[in-house]
N, C-alpha and C positions, 0 to 999 in steps of 0.2 A: 189660581193665577198667582204667580210670584210677584213680589214688589217690583222686581226689575222690569216687568212687562206692563206695569200699571202706569197711569198718568196721574198728575196732580188732581186731587178732587176739587180744588178751587178753580184753577184756571183751565184745567182740562188738557193742557199741552205739555207742561214741564214734567221731567222725570223726578219722581219723589226721592227726597233725601232723608225724610223723617216721617215716622208714623206716630200719631197721637194715640196713646194707649188707653186714654180715658176720655174719648171725645164727647162733647155735649150733644152733637148731632152725628150719628154714625155714618152719614153721607160724606163727612169731611174728616177722614182719618189720615190720608196721605198728602204730604205737602212738598212741593218743589222748593228749591232754595230761594227763589224770588218771593214766593208767597209766604214762606216761613219767615224770611227777613222782614216782610211787611207786618206780619203778626207781632214779631218781637219789637219792632220799632213803634208800632201802635200801642204797645203796652199790654198785649193780650197773648203772651207766649204760651206754648204748649207746656204743661207742667209735668206730665209723665210721658216720656217719649222713648222711641227706639230709633237709633241711627240705622239707616238702611244700606249705606255704602261701605261701612266699616271704618270710614273716616269720621272724626267728630265735627262735621260741618255745622250741625245745629248747635252743638256745644260751643263752638267758636262764635256763632252768632249771639248766643246768650252772653258769652264773656264780653263781646264787643259792645253790646247794646243794653244789657240789663245790670242793675245794681242789686236786685233782690234775688240772689241765686239760691238761697236756702230752700226755696219751695219747689225747685225742679229736681227731678230724679230720672236717671237713666234706667229704663226697664230692662231687666235681665231675663233671658230665656229660661 
């Protein structure tokens, strides 16, 4: 199943924009924009991630809401 046909693992309804490449719990790997924003604002952002839409939506969320960017990395295929 491709990421485009998946739903957010947290809310179950949003279209995923980002995948956690090193999830603590493998049941929560795909995150929609709203749930990913909540993670970032809460201070628990995804550290190793892959953007799914080709646009840096999650990267922009990190830029807008995080000050410690050195720990985050974009996973390459």
